[in-house]
C-alpha positions in Angstrom: -1.5 -8.6 11.6 -2.9 -5.4 13.1 -4.3 -7.6 15.9 -0.9 -8.9 16.6 0.7 -5.5 16.7 -2.1 -4.5 19.1 -1.2 -7.4 21.4 2.5 -6.7 21.4 4.0 -4.3 24.0 7.2 -2.3 23.8 9.0 0.2 26.0 9.3 3.8 24.7 11.0 6.4 27.0 10.4 4.2 30.0 6.7 3.8 29.2 5.0 0.6 28.0 3.2 1.1 24.8 1.5 -1.1 22.2 3.4 -1.7 19.1 0.4 -0.6 17.0 0.6 2.8 18.5 4.0 3.3 16.9 2.7 2.7 13.3 3.0 5.9 11.3 1.6 4.9 7.9 -0.8 2.1 6.7 -1.1 1.6 2.9 -4.0 -0.4 1.6 -4.6 -1.8 -1.8 -7.8 -3.4 -3.2 -9.5 -5.2 -0.3 -6.7 -4.0 2.1 -7.9 -0.4 1.6 -11.0 -1.1 3.7 -8.9 -2.2 6.7 -6.4 0.7 6.4 -9.1 3.4 6.1 -11.3 1.8 8.7 -8.5 1.6 11.3 -7.5 5.2 10.7 -11.2 6.2 11.1 -12.2 4.1 14.1 -9.0 3.1 15.9 -9.5 0.4 18.5 -13.2 0.4 17.9 -12.5 -1.4 14.7 -11.4 -4.6 16.4 -14.7 -5.0 18.1 -16.9 -4.1 15.1 -15.0 -5.0 11.8 -15.9 -8.7 11.8 -19.6 -8.1 11.9 -19.7 -4.9 9.8 -17.4 -6.1 7.0 -15.2 -9.3 7.3 -18.1 -11.8 7.8 -20.7 -9.9 5.8 -21.6 -11.2 2.3 -20.4 -8.0 0.6 -20.1 -9.7 -2.8 -23.7 -11.0 -2.7 -25.0 -7.6 -1.6 -23.2 -5.8 -4.5 -24.6 -8.3 -7.0 -28.1 -7.8 -5.6 -27.8 -4.1 -5.9 -26.5 -4.3 -9.4 -29.7 -6.1 -10.4 -32.0 -3.8 -8.5 -33.5 -1.3 -11.0 -34.5 1.1 -8.1 -30.8 1.7 -7.6 -30.0 2.5 -11.2 -31.4 6.0 -11.5 -28.7 7.5 -9.3 -26.0 6.2 -11.6 -27.2 6.8 -15.1 -25.2 9.0 -17.4 -21.7 10.6 -17.1 -19.0 8.7 -15.4 -21.2 7.1 -12.7 -21.2 3.3 -12.7 -21.0 0.1 -10.6 -18.1 1.4 -8.4 -20.3 4.4 -7.3 -23.1 1.9 -6.5 -20.5 -0.1 -4.4 -19.3 3.1 -2.7 -22.8 3.9 -1.6 -23.1 0.4 0.0 -19.7 0.8 1.7 -20.9 4.0 3.3 -24.0 2.2 4.7 -22.2 -0.7 6.3 -18.8 0.7 7.2 -17.7 4.3 6.6 -20.9 6.2 7.5 -20.2 9.1 5.1 -16.8 9.9 6.6 -14.4 11.9 4.5 -10.6 12.4 4.6 -11.0 15.5 6.6 -12.5 13.3 9.3 -9.3 11.2 9.3 -7.1 14.3 9.6 -8.8 15.3 12.8 -7.9 12.0 14.5 -4.7 10.8 16.1 -3.1 7.7 14.7 -1.4 6.6 11.5 -1.8 8.1 8.0 -3.9 5.8 5.9 -3.3 5.6 2.1 -5.5 3.8 -0.4 -4.2 3.6 -3.9 -5.7 3.2 -7.4 -4.3 2.8 -10.9 -4.4 5.4 -13.6 -6.0 3.5 -16.4 -4.3 5.5 -19.2 -0.7 5.5 -17.9 -0.7 2.6 -15.5 0.7 4.9 -12.8 0.0 4.3 -9.1 -2.3 7.0 -7.8 -2.8 7.5 -4.1 -5.6 9.2 -2.2 -3.1 11.5 -0.5 -3.2 15.3 -0.6 0.2 15.5 -2.3 -1.2 13.4 -5.2 -4.4 15.5 -5.3 -2.3 18.7 -5.4 -1.2 17.5 -8.8 -4.9 17.6 -9.9 -5.4 21.0 -8.1 -8.0 19.2 -6.0 -9.0 19.0 -2.4 -8.8 15.5 -0.9 -10.5 16.6 2.4 -14.0 16.4 0.8 -13.5 12.9 -0.7 -15.4 10.2 1.0 -13.5 7.2 2.3 -16.0 4.9 0.6 -15.0 6.3 -2.8 -11.3 5.8 -2.1 -12.0 2.1 -1.1 -14.3 1.6 -4.1 -11.6 3.0 -6.4 -8.8 0.9 -4.9 -10.9 -2.3 -5.3 -12.4 -1.4 -8.7 -11.5 -4.7 -10.4 -11.4 -4.0 -14.2 -14.5 -5.2 -16.0 -16.2 -6.5 -12.8 -16.5 -2.9 -11.5 -16.4 0.3 -13.4 -13.5 2.8 -13.3 -13.8 5.8 -11.0 -13.4 9.1 -12.7 -11.7 12.2 -11.1 -11.8 15.7 -12.5 -8.3 17.0 -13.3 -7.5 20.7 -13.0 -3.8 20.2 -13.1 -1.8 23.2 -14.3 -4.3 25.7 -13.0 -3.1 26.3 -9.5 0.7 27.0 -9.7 1.6 23.6 -8.4 5.1 23.4 -6.9 7.1 20.3 -7.7 8.9 18.7 -4.7 12.7 19.4 -4.4 13.7 16.0 -5.8 12.0 16.7 -9.1 14.4 19.5 -10.0 17.3 17.3 -9.3 16.2 14.3 -11.5 14.9 16.6 -14.3 18.2 18.6 -14.5 20.0 17.4 -17.7 23.3 18.8 -16.3 23.2 16.8 -13.1 26.3 14.7 -12.8 24.6 12.1 -10.6 22.9 9.2 -12.3 19.2 9.9 -11.6 17.0 7.2 -10.2 15.0 5.7 -13.1 12.0 5.3 -10.8 12.2 8.9 -9.7 12.4 10.0 -13.4 9.4 7.9 -14.3 7.4 9.4 -11.4 8.4 12.9 -12.5 7.0 12.1 -16.0 3.8 10.9 -14.5 3.4 14.1 -12.5 4.1 16.2 -15.6 1.3 14.3 -17.5 -1.2 15.1 -14.7 -0.4 18.8 -15.1 -1.8 18.8 -18.6 -5.5 19.1 -17.8 -6.2 20.4 -21.3 -5.5 17.0 -22.8 -6.4 15.1 -19.7 -9.4 16.8 -18.0 -10.5 13.4 -16.5 -8.5 10.7 -14.8 -10.0 7.2 -14.8 -8.8 5.0 -11.9 -9.1 1.2 -11.4 -8.0 -1.3 -8.8 -4.7 -0.3 -7.1 -3.5 -3.9 -7.4 -3.0 -3.4 -11.1 0.0 -1.1 -10.5 1.0 -2.2 -6.9 -0.7 -5.2 -5.4 1.1 -5.0 -2.0 1.2 -1.2 -1.4 5.0 -0.9 -1.3 5.8 1.0 -4.5 5.2 4.3 -2.8 7.8 3.5 -0.1 10.3 2.4 -2.7 9.7 5.6 -4.8 10.1 7.7 -1.7 13.5 6.1 -0.9 14.7 6.5 -4.4 13.6 10.2 -4.4 15.4 11.1 -1.2 18.5 9.2 -2.4 18.5 11.3 -5.6 18.1 14.7 -4.0 20.0 16.2 -1.0 17.6 19.1 -1.2 14.7 16.8 -0.7 16.3 15.1 2.2 16.9 18.4 3.9 13.3 19.5 3.2 12.0 16.4 4.9 14.4 16.4 7.8 15.2 12.9 6.7 18.4 12.9 8.8 16.4 12.7 12.0 14.9 9.3 11.0 16.8 6.4 12.5 14.8 3.4 11.6 12.1 2.3 9.1 10.4 -1.0 9.7 8.3 -2.1 6.7 5.8 -4.9 7.4 4.4 -6.3 4.2 1.0 -8.2 4.4 1.3 -10.4 1.3 -1.8 -12.5 0.7 -0.5 -13.9 -2.6 -2.1 -17.3 -3.3 -1.2 -19.9 -5.8 -4.1 -22.3 -6.5 -3.0 -25.8 -7.6 -4.1 -27.0 -11.1 -4.0 -30.1 -13.1 -3.4 -28.3 -16.4 0.0 -30.0 -17.0 -1.4 -33.5 -16.7 -3.5 -33.0 -19.8 -2.4 -32.7 -23.4 -5.3 -30.3 -24.0 -4.6 -26.7 -22.8 -6.9 -24.9 -20.3 -9.9 -23.0 -21.7 -10.0 -19.3 -22.8 -11.3 -18.0 -19.5 -8.6 -19.8 -17.5 -6.0 -18.5 -19.9 -7.2 -14.9 -19.5 -7.3 -15.1 -15.7 -3.9 -16.6 -15.5 -2.4 -14.1 -18.0 -3.7 -11.3 -15.9 -2.7 -12.6 -12.5 0.8 -14.0 -13.2 2.4 -10.6 -14.2 0.9 -8.9 -11.1 2.1 -11.7 -8.8 5.6 -11.7 -10.3 5.7 -7.9 -10.0 4.7 -8.1 -6.4 7.5 -10.6 -5.7 10.1 -8.4 -7.5 8.9 -5.4 -5.5 9.4 -7.1 -2.2 12.9 -8.4 -3.2 13.8 -4.9 -4.5 12.9 -3.4 -1.1 15.1 -6.0 0.6 17.9 -5.2 -1.8 17.4 -1.5 -1.0 17.7 -2.2 2.7 21.0 -4.0 2.2 22.3 -1.3 -0.1 21.5 1.4 2.5 23.6 -0.6 5.0 26.5 -1.0 2.5 26.4 2.7 1.6 26.8 3.7 5.2 29.7 1.3 5.7 31.4 2.8 2.6 30.9 6.4 3.8 32.3 5.5 7.2 35.3 3.7 5.6 36.0 6.8 3.4 35.9 9.1 6.4 38.4 6.8 8.3 40.7 6.8 5.3 40.5 10.6 5.3 41.8 10.7 8.9 38.6 10.7 11.0 38.4 8.6 14.1 35.9 5.8 14.1 33.6 7.8 16.4 33.9 10.8 14.2 33.2 8.8 11.1 30.2 7.1 12.7 28.8 10.4 14.0 29.1 12.0 10.6 26.7 9.6 8.9 22.9 9.4 9.6 22.1 6.1 11.3 19.2 5.1 9.2 18.2 1.4 8.7 15.5 -0.2 6.7 14.0 -3.6 7.7 11.6 -5.4 5.5 9.4 -8.1 7.1 7.4 -10.1 4.6 4.4 -11.9 5.9 3.2 -14.3 3.2 1.6 -17.8 2.9 4.9 -19.1 1.5 6.4 -18.9 5.0 3.8 -21.4 6.4 5.8 -24.5 7.6 3.2 -27.3 7.3 2.7 -28.4 3.7 -1.0 -29.2 4.1 -1.7 -25.9 5.8 0.3 -24.1 3.2 -1.7 -25.8 0.4 -5.0 -24.9 2.1 -4.2 -21.1 2.2 -2.6 -21.1 -1.2 -5.8 -22.3 -2.7 -8.1 -19.7 -1.0 -9.9 -17.6 -3.6 -9.7 -13.8 -3.9 -13.2 -12.7 -3.0 -15.3 -10.2 -1.1 -16.9 -13.2 0.7 -15.3 -16.1 2.5 -16.7 -18.7 4.9 -16.4 -17.6 8.5 -14.0 -20.5 9.3 -11.7 -19.4 6.5 -11.7 -15.8 7.9 -10.9 -17.0 11.4 -8.0 -19.2 10.1 -6.6 -16.3 8.1 -6.5 -14.1 11.1 -4.9 -16.8 13.1 -2.2 -17.6 10.6 -1.3 -14.0 10.0 -0.6 -13.5 13.7 1.3 -16.7 13.9 3.5 -15.9 10.8 4.5 -12.7 12.5 5.4 -14.4 15.8 7.5 -17.0 13.8 9.4 -14.4 11.8 12.9 -14.0 13.0 13.0 -10.6 11.4 9.9 -9.5 13.3 11.2 -10.9 16.6 14.5 -9.1 16.1 12.7 -5.8 15.3 10.4 -6.1 18.4 13.4 -6.8 20.7 15.4 -3.9 19.2 12.6 -1.4 20.0 12.3 -2.6 23.6 9.6 -5.2 23.3 9.2 -8.9 24.1 7.8 -10.9 21.2 4.8 -13.0 21.9 5.1 -16.8 21.6 
C-alpha cells in the first residue's frame, strides 16, 4: 500500500506532490512494525532494498538456526534476555543497522509507531516518547530492532521483552484530558476508553510494585494498529482543555488507511463428527478473539467517523435555532472529518483469488510469488476502493486505474 501511495500524485498549494509525502503517522503491529520503522528510517531507499533485505529473506529459518546455535547463547543467558533479544540482534544485522529512535527524529517524514502488549494488564504499549514518559525513560536510545522484536514477540514462540519501569520518580505530568476524565464531579459522561487508559497510566506510575514491564506481540492488544487513534479521538472528545492544548481545531481532515491482512483459512472440521485436535483448538481459540476484536475496532472507527459528522450537523442546527445565519453557524464549528479506508482481503472480488489470499499463513517467510501477489493485490484493492478514490480526488489528486 505504501507503494501505491508513492505512485499517486496530488496537488498541494499548486504544487504536485506524492500522496505518500502527506502521510503524518504510520503505526505498525507485529510484522507490520518492520515496514513502518524501516520506511521512517530509510524513506524512498526502502522501496529499492526492502525486498532483498527483508521481504524475500528467510527470516524465520534464520531465527530458528540462531536459536539452535550454542555460540549465540552466551549473550542471552540470565536476567530477562531471551529469544526476542536474539531476534533483535539479527534484525539489526539485516535491516536496522543499529539505528535508534533518535535517528528517526533527525529525519523528515512520518512518525513511526511500533506497539507491544503489556503482558500483565493487556494494555497497548507504544514505542513513543509520550508512553516512555510514563516509565520515566528515554526512548531516543532504544534501538529500532528492539521495538520491532517486541512488537512481533509472539507469545511462547518468542520471549517477552522486559523494560525497566521508573514511573513515579520524575514528576510526570498527565495530559490535560486525564484531569477531565478522572474528575468525579464532572457532569459530562467520560469516555470509558479514556478512563481505562487513565487507569493503565496510573498503574505504570507505580514502579515500586511494577519495577519491570514485560511486553509481547502488539497484535495481542491491537492487531491492526488503530486503537491508539481511537483512544486519541475519545480523549479529545472528552476534554476541551486537551483539544486546546493540541490545537485540534486547526485540523480539517483525518484519513485513516487500515492495512488489514486478516486471513480465514478454510477447514473441513464441520464435515466430521470428531472435533479437531488440541493444537488446532488452542490456535483457533487464540486467533478468533483477536480477529473479532480487529473487526470491531474497524467498525467502531467507522461509527466514530459517522458520529463526528452527525455531531457537527447537530451543533450547526442548534446555532441556527439560536438565530445564527447558516454561514455563521458553519463558521463557528471546526470542519473536521474522519474517513476510514479499510484495505482487506474480504474486498477481493474474485472468489478463487479471495480464497487464495484467505488461506495464506501468517509467517516470517513466504514464497516469492506469494509476496509479489500480496503487493499487487494491496495496490489493486486501494485503486478499487470508492472511499480511497473519493479521498484522493478531494485532496486534488487523480486516482490511478
